[in-house]
C-alpha positions, -999 to 999 in steps of 0.1 A, spaced: 189 -44 686 166 -62 662 188 -51 633 218 -68 648 202 -102 643 208 -123 611 184 -114 583 168 -149 583 161 -146 620 144 -113 615 123 -127 587 113 -157 609 101 -131 635 82 -111 609 64 -142 597 48 -145 631 34 -110 630 1 -97 617 -5 -73 589 -10 -43 612 23 -50 629 42 -51 596 26 -18 585 37 -2 618 73 -15 614 74 3 580 71 36 599 102 29 620 139 30 608 148 23 572 164 -11 579 132 -25 595 110 -8 569 128 -25 540 126 -59 555 89 -55 564 82 -49 527 97 -82 515 76 -99 489 77 -134 504 66 -121 538 34 -107 524 27 -136 501 27 -161 529 8 -139 554 -25 -151 569 -53 -127 576 -81 -130 602 -103 -107 581 -115 -108 545 -89 -95 520 -94 -90 482 -66 -114 472 -64 -145 451 -56 -179 467 -23 -180 448 -3 -148 454 29 -159 437 24 -134 409 18 -104 432 44 -81 447 45 -73 484 34 -37 476 3 -49 457 -7 -72 486 -1 -43 510 -25 -21 490 -52 -47 493 -46 -52 530 -48 -14 537 -82 -13 520 -93 -44 539 -83 -28 572 -102 4 564 -133 -17 555 -130 -38 587 -128 -6 608 -158 9 589 -178 -23 593 -173 -25 630 -186 10 636 -221 14 648 -229 36 618 -209 24 588 -204 51 562 -210 47 525 -178 55 505 -196 58 471 -227 48 452 -237 51 416 -268 43 396 -263 21 365 -293 28 341 -309 9 313 -309 -27 325 -337 -52 323 -355 -69 352 -326 -87 369 -336 -122 382 -301 -133 394 -269 -114 400 -235 -123 414 -202 -105 419 -172 -123 403 -144 -108 422 -145 -70 429 -146 -58 393 -172 -80 375 -208 -88 380 -229 -116 362 -266 -109 358 -295 -128 344 -321 -103 332 -355 -103 315 -362 -75 290 -396 -58 293 -425 -83 287 -406 -103 261 -399 -140 269 -362 -134 264 -335 -139 290 -301 -122 287 -270 -135 305 -249 -104 310 -213 -97 321 -207 -62 336 -175 -45 344 -178 -23 375 -147 -2 381 -137 8 416 -146 43 430 -111 55 424 -113 46 387 -125 71 361 -140 43 339 -178 40 337 -197 8 344 -200 -11 312 -218 -41 299 -190 -64 285 -211 -91 269 -247 -102 264 -259 -137 256 -294 -147 249 -304 -179 268 -335 -201 269 -365 -185 287 -377 -202 319 -392 -194 352 -367 -218 368 -331 -206 364 -299 -204 384 -263 -195 378 -229 -195 394 -196 -179 383 -159 -177 392 -128 -160 381 -93 -175 378 -63 -162 360 -84 -134 344 -108 -160 330 -145 -160 341 -164 -192 340 -202 -190 342 -226 -220 346 -263 -215 339 -292 -239 344 -327 -237 331 -358 -258 326 -379 -249 295 -415 -260 289 -419 -278 256 -449 -301 250 -457 -301 287 -423 -316 295 -394 -297 310 -362 -300 290 -334 -291 314 -303 -274 301 -269 -268 316 -247 -243 298 -211 -233 306 -194 -202 292 -159 -188 296 -149 -152 292 -112 -145 285 -103 -111 300 -65 -115 300 -59 -94 268 -77 -64 284 -60 -63 318 -35 -35 321 -22 -44 356 -44 -18 373 -79 -24 361 -98 -41 333 -105 -21 301 -130 -43 282 -146 -38 248 -177 -59 240 -166 -95 237 -182 -129 231 -176 -159 254 -166 -194 245 -193 -220 250 -177 -249 269 -208 -271 274 -244 -271 264 -263 -303 272 -293 -321 285 -293 -351 309 -298 -386 295 -325 -391 321 -362 -384 313 -380 -360 336 -347 -346 349 -340 -310 361 -307 -292 366 -304 -269 397 -277 -254 420 -248 -250 395 -213 -246 411 -182 -234 394 -150 -247 412 -115 -246 398 -117 -264 364 -150 -282 369 -187 -273 369 -210 -292 392 -248 -291 390 -275 -310 409 -295 -333 386 -329 -341 400 -347 -370 383 -380 -388 391 -383 -425 386 -412 -440 367 -425 -462 396 -461 -461 406 -450 -440 436 -426 -414 421 -394 -410 440 -369 -382 433 -333 -391 430 -305 -366 431 -271 -367 414 -242 -344 411 -235 -339 374 -198 -329 368 -184 -312 337 -146 -310 331 -142 -275 317 -109 -283 301 -120 -314 282 -158 -313 282 -161 -348 297 -190 -355 321 -196 -378 349 -220 -380 379 -223 -393 414 -254 -401 433 -264 -381 464 -275 -404 493 -312 -395 498 -314 -403 536 -351 -395 536 -348 -358 527 -361 -333 502 -333 -315 485 -328 -278 492 -293 -267 482 -257 -278 475 -226 -259 485 -190 -267 478 -169 -252 506 -132 -256 501 -128 -294 497 -161 -304 512 -195 -307 494 -224 -299 517 -258 -312 507 -288 -296 525 -322 -311 526 -354 -312 547 -364 -344 566 -399 -357 572 -400 -342 607 -392 -307 593 -357 -307 605 -328 -299 582 -301 -325 574 -267 -313 563 -243 -340 551 -206 -334 544 -188 -352 516 -152 -350 507 -147 -335 473 -137 -346 447 -148 -382 451 -122 -409 451 -135 -423 418 -144 -393 396 -143 -414 364 -170 -438 375 -206 -428 367 -233 -435 392 -212 -442 423 -227 -432 456 -211 -401 472 -196 -413 505 -208 -394 536 -181 -380 559 -205 -364 585 -241 -358 592 -256 -328 610 -292 -321 620 -307 -286 625 -341 -282 640 -368 -295 638 -388 -264 628 -423 -278 635 -438 -244 640 -416 -225 615 -429 -231 580 -414 -215 549 -378 -218 562 -353 -201 539 -316 -211 538 -288 -186 531 -252 -196 523 -224 -177 509 -220 -179 471 -185 -166 471 -153 -185 469 -140 -197 503 -107 -215 495 -86 -189 514 -106 -190 546 -102 -220 570 -135 -218 589 -167 -239 593 -196 -234 569 -220 -207 581 -257 -213 574 -284 -188 583 -321 -198 584 -351 -175 585 -387 -184 591 -420 -174 606 -424 -191 640 -461 -195 649 -466 -191 687 -493 -210 706 -520 -184 716 -547 -201 738 -546 -234 720 -542 -220 685 -512 -209 665 -521 -172 659 -491 -150 668 -463 -149 643 -427 -142 653 -400 -139 626 -368 -155 636 -333 -158 622 -309 -185 632 -272 -189 625 -254 -223 625 -218 -232 621 -214 -265 604 -180 -282 610 -161 -301 583 -165 -334 600 -181 -348 631 -163 -352 664 -140 -382 664 -160 -396 693 -191 -399 672 -197 -433 657 -199 -436 620 -235 -430 608 -244 -409 639 -261 -376 633 -248 -346 653 -274 -321 664 -263 -285 659 -273 -256 681 -275 -220 668 -246 -197 676 -270 -168 673 -308 -162 671 -324 -129 665 -360 -118 662 -375 -92 638 -404 -70 643 -436 -87 632 -443 -60 606 -408 -61 591 -402 -81 559 -367 -91 550 -364 -87 512 -330 -100 504 -301 -115 524 -265 -119 513 -238 -135 534 -201 -129 530 -177 -157 523 -163 -159 558 -197 -159 575 -185 -129 595 -204 -103 575 -238 -101 559 -261 -75 545 -298 -75 539 -326 -51 529 -358 -50 549 -391 -32 546 -413 -22 575 -450 -14 571 -447 10 601 -440 43 583 -432 24 551 -395 24 559 -369 7 538 -335 1 552 -302 -15 541 -289 -34 571 -256 -49 580 -248 -78 604 -217 -92 619 -199 -103 650 -181 -81 675 -143 -86 673 -140 -89 711 -171 -105 724 -181 -124 693 -218 -113 698 -239 -108 667 -250 -72 659 -273 -56 634 -272 -20 623 -286 1 595 -262 18 570 -261 56 570 -260 79 540 -277 57 515 -305 70 493 -323 37 496 -336 50 530 -353 79 512 -374 58 488 -396 32 505 -407 19 472 -373 6 463 -375 -23 487 -407 -37 471 -393 -31 436 -359 -47 443 -356 -79 423 -321 -91 432 -292 -82 454 -255 -94 459 -227 -86 482 -189 -89 477 -174 -91 512 -137 -85 504 -143 -52 486 -174 -41 505 -195 -37 474 -233 -42 473 -255 -42 442 -293 -38 441 -313 -46 410 -341 -21 407 -367 -18 379 -347 -6 350 -316 3 370 -288 -11 392 -276 6 423 -239 0 432 -229 8 467 -192 7 480 -184 8 517 
């Protein structure tokens, strides 16, 4: 009966269906199958689960999108199992001591490594083929960058071009000279439509500069569309030094720069995160609570230097009076195609009152969902207190080594080490599809569980949620895991 309807009516019905329904329709009669494969249906489809697809799908066919969706559905089913299986893992030998690493899409990884005892840092781009590819992992490019113990990086891929932003503070004559460097790797000529085949290539240096302010430091670089944003911390020269924070903006296309001032609001800066069209600034207040402010991005006046960044909303988390050494975890992946609140996870050691003295330690983990803006009933300038949507406790003898959160906030992985039996485990966390409750389970079938020394020797870790890939940096090697 459905085939008797006009084709535009059938398409309007299909547009209301989910991906699983469209795949089932393709197993019915040939008429419904052909319509369920239409390119425009799949290009405009919305997914309630992470899918390895670009924000703009105009250049993809419906069949290409379907292949990504089928892989995403398999990964979703595997993730929700109590014992998720490992599809594949491989060891990548002969790497230095990796300090930072980040997936750039499913096929590339950017790493900052230190070689042996030399005071040399290498910014490396790696190509990591999928498990179904016969290509080996290869180091595409290596750039020597200034050595420092304070470094950070961010990277993004768009139209087969990878932009990498790197910040460092070098010690010269007892003064830190901050640097912000931006590189672009052009991979278009090496893309064959199925995978990347890359010879060694050199990037184009887009920007290499120092701030005009004395005693300034660059931190928290962010690559977003055609701009690079970095937090510029400077200290004034008053008798009582006060730190002032700015967002330093570089236009990748033109090289022009500008900056806006972050409202201090009595906090110490922790981290900045650009999440869709909202810039979140995270800092610690004097009462040890965490203040998260939301700012619409880009600012209305991007051409004016030194303008204050308007505050759209303020959210308070805490205070954490008995929880020192709070660590903050936010996704480092692109989030433009997911319309959900920002997810922040905080970990800390909570000291319990034991007969008048804080002796007992209980490690806790809190998850918070930060909305884009405050409730409309809130007055302008009000601070909205946030309650955790989940809180878990760890064994007192368990140390969480690294934590990586997926871009939707639905999935995360971490490695942990327990002194009881010297056990190292790779863990996964997420939310039950039906109840929404948080769960944590160890992965099965990973050699990491067999070598307790790996956890203590692991120097970095990253997680690509859409493809289910996890990478560990070990002494001299990298371990790539695919779910």
